[in-house]
C-alpha positions as CSV (number, residue, x, y, z in Angstrom):
1,X,20.8,-1.3,16.9
2,X,19.7,2.1,15.3
3,X,16.2,3.0,14.9
4,X,15.5,2.5,11.3
5,X,16.5,-1.3,12.4
6,X,14.1,-1.6,15.0
7,X,11.3,-0.3,12.8
8,X,12.1,-2.5,10.1
9,X,12.4,-5.5,12.8
10,X,8.9,-4.2,13.8
11,X,7.5,-4.4,10.4
12,X,8.8,-8.1,9.8
13,X,6.4,-9.0,12.4
14,X,3.5,-8.5,10.1
15,X,2.0,-11.5,9.0
16,X,1.7,-13.1,5.7
17,X,-1.8,-13.6,5.1
18,X,-3.3,-12.6,1.9
19,X,-1.5,-13.4,-1.3
20,X,-3.0,-10.1,-2.0
21,X,-1.2,-8.0,-0.1
22,X,2.4,-10.2,-0.1
23,X,2.4,-9.5,-3.9
24,X,2.0,-5.5,-2.8
25,X,4.5,-5.6,-0.1
26,X,7.1,-7.5,-2.5
27,X,6.0,-4.8,-5.3
28,X,7.0,-2.3,-2.9
29,X,10.5,-4.1,-2.3
30,X,10.8,-4.3,-6.0
31,X,10.2,-0.9,-6.9
32,X,12.7,0.4,-3.9
33,X,15.3,-2.1,-3.7
34,X,18.6,-1.8,-5.3
35,X,18.0,-3.4,-8.8
36,X,14.7,-4.4,-10.6
37,X,15.8,-4.7,-14.0
38,X,14.1,-7.1,-17.3
39,X,17.5,-9.0,-16.6
40,X,17.6,-8.7,-12.8
41,X,16.6,-8.7,-9.2
42,X,18.7,-8.0,-6.3
43,X,17.9,-6.8,-2.8
44,X,20.5,-5.8,-0.6
45,X,19.8,-6.0,3.1
46,X,21.5,-6.1,6.7
47,X,18.5,-6.9,8.4
48,X,18.4,-10.3,10.1
49,X,14.5,-10.0,10.0
50,X,13.9,-9.0,6.4
51,X,16.4,-12.0,5.4
52,X,14.0,-14.4,7.1
53,X,11.1,-12.5,5.3
54,X,12.2,-12.1,1.8
55,X,12.0,-15.9,1.1
56,X,8.6,-16.4,2.5
57,X,7.0,-13.4,1.0
58,X,8.1,-14.0,-2.4
59,X,7.1,-17.8,-2.1
60,X,3.5,-16.4,-0.8
61,X,3.6,-13.6,-3.8
62,X,4.7,-15.4,-6.5
63,X,5.4,-19.2,-5.9
64,X,9.3,-18.2,-7.0
65,X,12.3,-19.1,-4.9
66,X,15.7,-16.7,-5.2
67,X,18.3,-17.7,-7.3
68,X,20.7,-17.1,-4.6
69,X,20.3,-16.0,-0.8
70,X,22.9,-14.5,1.3
71,X,24.4,-16.6,4.4
72,X,25.8,-15.3,7.2
73,X,25.7,-11.9,9.3
74,X,25.8,-8.2,7.7
75,X,24.9,-7.3,4.9
76,X,23.8,-9.8,1.9
77,X,22.2,-9.8,-1.4
78,X,19.2,-11.8,-2.6
79,X,19.2,-12.3,-6.5
80,X,17.1,-13.4,-9.2
81,X,18.1,-13.8,-12.7
82,X,16.6,-16.9,-14.1
83,X,14.3,-15.4,-17.1
84,X,11.3,-17.5,-16.3
85,X,11.3,-16.3,-12.5
86,X,11.7,-12.5,-13.9
87,X,9.2,-13.3,-16.3
88,X,6.8,-14.1,-13.1
89,X,7.1,-11.1,-11.3
90,X,7.2,-8.3,-14.5
91,X,4.1,-10.6,-15.7
92,X,2.6,-10.2,-12.5
93,X,2.2,-6.5,-12.0
94,X,1.7,-6.0,-16.0
95,X,5.2,-4.3,-16.5
96,X,6.6,-4.5,-19.7
97,X,10.5,-6.2,-20.2
98,X,11.8,-3.8,-22.6
99,X,14.6,-2.2,-20.6
100,X,13.7,1.0,-22.4
101,X,10.4,1.4,-20.9
102,X,10.7,3.2,-17.6
103,X,8.9,1.2,-14.7
104,X,5.8,2.8,-13.1
105,X,3.3,1.8,-10.5
106,X,0.7,0.0,-11.3
107,X,-2.1,1.2,-9.4
108,X,-5.0,-1.6,-10.2
109,X,-3.0,-3.6,-7.9
110,X,-3.2,-1.1,-5.0
111,X,-6.6,-0.5,-4.9
112,X,-7.6,-2.2,-1.6
113,X,-6.7,-0.3,1.4
114,X,-4.7,-3.0,3.0
115,X,-2.8,-3.7,-0.4
116,X,-1.5,0.2,0.0
117,X,-0.6,-0.5,3.4
118,X,1.8,-3.6,2.5
119,X,2.9,-1.6,-0.4
120,X,4.2,1.4,1.9
121,X,5.8,-1.7,4.1
122,X,7.6,-3.2,1.3
123,X,8.8,0.5,0.1
124,X,10.1,1.1,3.3
125,X,11.5,-1.9,4.2
126,X,13.5,-1.9,0.9
127,X,14.4,1.9,0.6
128,X,13.5,3.6,3.5
129,X,15.2,4.8,6.8
130,X,14.4,6.9,10.0
131,X,16.6,9.0,12.0
132,X,16.5,8.6,15.8
133,X,13.6,10.7,17.3
134,X,15.6,11.4,20.0
135,X,17.9,13.3,17.8
136,X,16.0,14.7,14.5
137,X,13.0,14.0,12.7
138,X,13.5,12.4,9.3
139,X,11.9,9.6,7.3
140,X,12.6,8.8,3.8
141,X,12.2,6.4,1.0
142,X,14.4,6.3,-1.8
143,X,14.3,4.9,-5.8
144,X,16.3,5.0,-8.4
145,X,12.9,5.1,-10.7
146,X,11.8,8.4,-10.6
147,X,8.7,8.0,-12.1
148,X,8.0,5.6,-9.0
149,X,8.8,8.2,-6.8
150,X,6.5,11.0,-8.4
151,X,3.7,8.5,-8.9
152,X,4.1,7.4,-4.6
153,X,4.2,10.8,-3.7
154,X,0.8,11.3,-5.7
155,X,-0.5,8.3,-3.9
156,X,0.6,9.3,-0.7
157,X,-1.2,12.5,-0.4
158,X,-4.4,10.8,-1.7
159,X,-3.8,8.9,1.6
160,X,-3.6,12.0,3.6
161,X,0.4,11.7,3.9
162,X,2.2,15.3,3.2
163,X,5.7,14.1,2.3
164,X,7.9,16.1,0.0
165,X,10.5,15.3,-2.5
166,X,14.0,15.7,-3.6
167,X,16.6,14.4,-6.1
168,X,19.7,13.1,-4.5
169,X,22.7,11.1,-6.3
170,X,20.9,10.0,-8.9
171,X,17.6,9.0,-6.5
172,X,14.4,10.1,-6.0
173,X,13.5,10.6,-2.2
174,X,10.3,10.9,-0.9
175,X,10.6,12.4,3.1
176,X,8.6,13.7,6.1
177,X,10.4,16.2,8.7
178,X,7.7,16.3,10.9
179,X,7.1,14.2,14.0
180,X,3.4,14.0,13.4
181,X,3.5,12.8,9.8
182,X,6.4,10.1,10.8
183,X,4.2,8.8,13.4
184,X,0.9,8.8,11.4
185,X,3.1,6.8,8.5
186,X,5.0,4.2,11.2
187,X,1.6,3.5,12.6
188,X,-0.1,3.0,8.9
189,X,2.8,0.6,7.6
190,X,2.6,-1.6,10.8
191,X,5.0,-0.2,13.6
192,X,2.4,1.2,15.9
193,X,5.6,0.8,19.0
194,X,8.2,3.0,17.0
195,X,5.5,5.4,16.6
196,X,5.1,5.7,20.2
197,X,8.8,5.9,20.2
198,X,8.7,9.4,18.0
199,X,5.5,10.2,20.5
200,X,7.9,9.4,24.0
201,X,10.9,11.1,22.0
202,X,8.8,14.7,21.8
203,X,8.6,14.7,25.4
204,X,11.9,13.8,26.8
205,X,13.9,16.2,24.7
206,X,15.1,18.8,26.6
207,X,17.5,20.5,24.3
208,X,15.1,22.2,22.7
209,X,11.2,23.7,23.2
210,X,9.0,21.5,21.9
211,X,4.8,22.1,21.0
212,X,3.2,19.0,19.7
213,X,0.8,20.5,17.1
214,X,-1.0,18.4,14.9
215,X,-1.3,20.9,12.0
216,X,-1.8,18.4,9.6
217,X,-4.7,16.7,11.1
218,X,-6.2,20.3,11.8
219,X,-5.9,21.5,8.1
220,X,-7.4,18.1,7.1
221,X,-10.3,18.6,9.4
222,X,-10.8,22.1,7.7
223,X,-11.2,20.3,4.3
224,X,-8.0,22.7,3.1
225,X,-4.8,20.4,3.8
226,X,-2.6,23.1,2.3
227,X,-3.6,25.4,5.4
228,X,-0.8,23.0,7.4
229,X,2.0,25.5,7.1
230,X,-0.6,28.4,8.4
231,X,-1.5,26.4,11.2
232,X,2.2,26.3,12.8
233,X,2.9,29.7,12.2
234,X,-0.1,30.7,13.7
235,X,0.9,28.3,16.9
236,X,4.3,29.8,16.7
237,X,3.1,33.6,16.7
238,X,0.7,32.4,19.8
239,X,3.7,30.9,21.9
240,X,6.0,33.6,21.0
241,X,4.5,36.9,22.3
242,X,7.8,39.0,21.0
243,X,7.1,37.8,17.5
244,X,4.4,40.1,15.4
245,X,2.3,39.2,12.3
246,X,3.6,41.9,10.5
247,X,7.4,41.0,11.2
248,X,7.0,37.5,10.4
249,X,4.9,38.3,7.4
250,X,8.1,40.8,6.1
251,X,10.3,38.4,7.1
252,X,9.0,35.2,5.0
253,X,8.0,37.6,2.2
254,X,12.1,38.2,2.1
255,X,13.0,34.3,2.2
256,X,10.1,32.8,0.1
257,X,10.2,34.3,-3.5
């Protein structure tokens, strides 16, 4: 089982208690799934746990059943094409069903912190992946809705996450490459065991010399989140006496226009 699959397995253990949170989680799934359009919703997954969760989630959130539910192991598609069901989904979030209108995040449904957490969890379940921390650090959320990705980036930064963004093969991607940021995100969305695995991997890796520097937290505590990179640079200089400040500054100026 991949580390991504382990994370999704852990996330699917979260109880479906509040209806507002079920709607928020389903909202994240819809915006980051394979197809969310006025004429069709298609959610493709190979996670056995997510396959079990989706029907329960949509029943709790919308009182709606899927038109098609996959059977058997491996990758499968959940499908909704019934116009009445699609109307319920779009109407719940105040979305236009005009195919010419871009999909956006309706922030009115994410005002409560627990709903934001559920929304992030749904987005990861549908469009997220994370590498094995024993090999590298990379967590990402990918969607074909570019406006959604821009708004998700802003929402995450408001919640003190510090992701970066990129375009890849027609998708908009939000990603983290710092272990601390990945730990914080996994803990927030309901995967603390996976977050501990990331922490343990930092201690166990022997192929690289690892320094644990809570740069994002230190910068936020100082009230200037943009200082995180400077904190990292300062720690690198402190732990590598062969490097000089002037030499490093000159190198950075050459690399960064």
